C-alpha positions in Angstrom: -16.0 18.1 31.8 -19.1 18.5 29.7 -21.6 21.2 30.6 -24.3 19.8 32.9 -28.0 20.1 32.1 -29.3 23.3 33.6 -32.3 23.6 36.0 -34.3 25.3 33.2 -33.6 22.4 30.9 -34.6 19.9 33.5 -37.8 21.9 34.0 -38.6 22.0 30.3 -37.9 18.3 29.8 -40.3 17.2 32.6 -42.9 19.8 31.8 -43.2 18.4 28.2 -44.1 14.9 29.5 -46.2 15.8 32.6 -49.3 14.3 31.1 -47.6 10.9 30.9 -47.4 10.1 34.6 -50.4 7.8 35.0 -50.1 6.0 31.7 -48.8 2.5 32.6 -47.5 2.0 29.0 -46.5 5.7 28.5 -43.2 7.5 28.9 -42.9 6.6 32.6 -43.6 2.9 32.1 -40.3 1.9 33.8 -41.3 3.8 36.9 -44.6 2.0 37.0 -42.6 -1.2 36.8 -40.3 -0.4 39.7 -42.9 1.1 42.1 -43.4 -2.2 43.9 -39.7 -2.5 44.4 -39.5 1.0 45.8 -42.2 0.2 48.3 -40.6 -3.1 49.2 -37.3 -1.3 49.9 -38.9 1.5 51.9 -40.8 -1.0 54.1 -37.7 -3.1 54.6 -35.7 -0.1 55.9 -38.0 1.6 58.3 -36.3 -0.2 61.3 -38.7 -0.2 64.2 -41.0 2.3 62.6 -44.3 1.2 61.1 -45.6 2.8 57.9 -49.1 3.3 59.3 -49.5 6.9 60.5 -45.9 7.7 59.7 -45.4 11.2 58.4 -43.7 10.9 55.0 -42.3 13.6 52.7 -41.8 12.7 49.1 -39.5 15.3 47.5 -39.7 15.5 43.7 -42.9 13.4 43.8 -43.7 13.9 40.1 -47.3 12.7 39.5 -47.5 10.9 42.8 -46.5 7.3 41.7 -44.8 6.6 45.1 -47.1 8.8 47.2 -50.2 6.8 46.4 -49.1 3.3 47.5 -47.7 4.8 50.7 -51.0 6.6 51.3 -52.9 3.3 50.8 -50.7 1.8 53.5 -52.1 4.6 55.8 -49.0 6.8 55.9 -49.6 10.6 56.2 -48.0 11.6 52.9 -46.9 15.0 51.6 -45.5 15.3 48.1 -43.6 18.3 46.7 -42.6 18.9 43.1 -41.3 22.0 41.3 -43.4 21.4 38.2 -46.9 22.8 38.6 -48.4 20.4 36.1 -47.1 17.4 38.0 -48.8 18.6 41.2 -52.1 19.3 39.4 -52.0 15.8 37.9 -51.1 14.2 41.3 -53.9 16.0 43.1 -56.4 15.0 40.4 -55.4 11.3 40.5 -55.4 11.2 44.3 -58.9 12.7 44.3 -60.1 10.1 41.8 -58.5 7.4 43.9 -60.1 8.7 47.1 -56.7 9.2 48.7 -55.8 12.1 51.1 -52.3 13.3 50.1 -51.0 16.8 50.7 -49.4 17.9 47.5 -47.4 21.2 47.3 -46.0 23.0 44.3 -42.6 24.3 45.3 -38.9 24.4 44.3 -36.9 21.9 46.2 -34.0 24.3 46.5 -36.1 26.9 48.5 -38.8 24.9 50.3 -40.0 26.1 53.7 -42.2 23.7 55.6 -43.3 24.2 59.2 -43.6 20.5 60.1 -41.1 17.7 60.5 -41.3 14.2 59.1 -40.5 10.7 60.2 -39.3 9.8 56.7 -38.1 11.7 53.7 -37.9 10.0 50.3 -36.2 11.2 47.2 -36.7 8.8 44.3 -34.6 9.4 41.2 -34.4 13.1 42.1 -30.9 14.0 43.2 -29.4 13.5 39.8 -31.6 16.2 38.4 -30.6 18.9 40.9 -28.0 21.6 40.3 -26.6 21.2 43.8 -27.7 18.0 45.4 -25.2 18.3 48.3 -26.7 21.6 49.3 -30.2 20.2 49.0 -29.4 17.4 51.5 -28.0 19.9 53.9 -31.2 22.0 53.6 -33.7 19.2 54.0 -32.3 17.5 57.0 -34.0 20.1 59.2 -37.3 18.7 58.1 -36.6 15.3 59.7 -37.7 14.4 63.3 -35.0 13.1 65.7 -33.9 9.7 64.5 -35.7 10.4 61.2 -34.9 8.4 58.1 -34.0 9.5 54.6 -34.3 7.1 51.7 -32.8 8.0 48.3 -32.7 6.2 45.0 -30.4 7.5 42.3 -28.0 6.3 39.5 -24.3 5.6 39.9 -21.8 7.5 37.6 -20.1 4.6 35.8 -19.5 3.6 32.3 -22.0 0.8 32.7 -24.7 3.2 33.8 -23.8 5.5 30.9 -24.4 2.5 28.6 -27.5 1.0 30.3 -29.3 3.9 32.0 -28.8 6.5 29.4 -27.9 5.1 25.9 -29.8 1.9 26.1 -32.8 3.0 28.3 -33.3 6.4 26.6 -32.3 5.8 23.0 -32.8 2.1 22.2 -35.5 0.7 24.6 -37.3 4.0 25.1 -37.9 3.2 28.7 -37.6 6.8 29.7 -37.7 10.0 27.5 -34.5 11.0 25.7 -32.4 13.5 27.7 -33.9 12.5 31.0 -30.5 11.9 32.5 -27.2 13.8 32.3 -24.2 11.5 32.9 -22.3 14.4 34.5 -24.9 14.8 37.2 -25.0 11.1 38.2 -23.8 10.3 41.7 -21.4 7.7 43.0 -22.4 5.9 46.2 -19.3 7.0 48.0 -20.1 10.6 47.1 -23.6 10.3 48.5 -22.3 8.5 51.7 -19.7 11.2 52.3 -22.2 14.0 52.0 -24.8 12.2 54.2 -22.1 11.6 56.9 -21.0 15.2 56.8 -24.6 16.2 57.5 -24.8 14.0 60.6 -26.5 11.0 59.1 -25.6 7.4 59.8 -25.6 5.2 56.7 -27.9 2.2 57.3 -28.1 0.5 54.0 -27.1 0.6 50.3 -28.7 -1.7 47.8 -28.6 -2.1 44.0 -31.7 -2.3 41.8 -31.2 -4.2 38.7 -33.2 -5.5 35.7 -33.0 -9.1 34.7 -33.5 -9.2 30.9 -34.3 -13.0 31.0 -37.1 -12.8 33.6 -37.9 -9.2 32.7 -38.0 -8.4 36.4 -36.4 -5.8 38.7 -34.7 -7.1 41.8 -32.8 -5.7 44.8 -29.2 -7.0 45.2 -25.8 -5.8 46.1 -24.7 -4.7 42.6 -24.7 -0.8 42.7 -23.0 -0.1 39.4 -26.2 1.4 37.9 -29.3 2.1 40.0 -29.1 2.0 43.8 -31.0 2.9 47.0 -29.5 4.4 50.1 -31.0 4.6 53.6 -29.6 6.9 56.3 -30.8 7.9 59.7 -30.3 11.3 61.4 -27.7 10.9 64.2 
């Protein structure tokens, strides 16, 4: 098996492009495009919970692209990222947007938080971690009883290698080159198995796919490339 991208390499890759977060036509354009779909999926999978006043933890929040719309919906949002520049940019943008969001610069592998949350989200984060299974085991203690975790990531298939890496990074330039390492991508069955081992109940798995004709992202049951997973603490 090929050598996986190291934590230091992940850090360097994202530090280089930290200033791009809030540029709609910049290097994170595709994330700006899918934010409405992320929010739609999150709202659909809260069960009986309501987003207003919900305590939400966004792990690997980047520049705050998902934190801000949740804060506008009156959630109590905390965002954590291991790149200091990301957190500085997120704080500045939240201030300019008159939004109250608790941003913390910390390493996801060693976070220590005193409070517990109703919802933890990890959007396109697991595939960048050295040991995502250990991370899930560590963060479950930050969920309240019956708390929910929502994850989005990329399946490890030949189709995702073609579309999410070769095409998206090298041809369409949707995301910066070397953003993803095929060897670190995660199959849905691997994610499910790890969540179940950590006392989670799988509630939902949905694919997120791009229609090249309508140029729109949609939720469906095709999970060969991008997918969401919702699980609830047992």
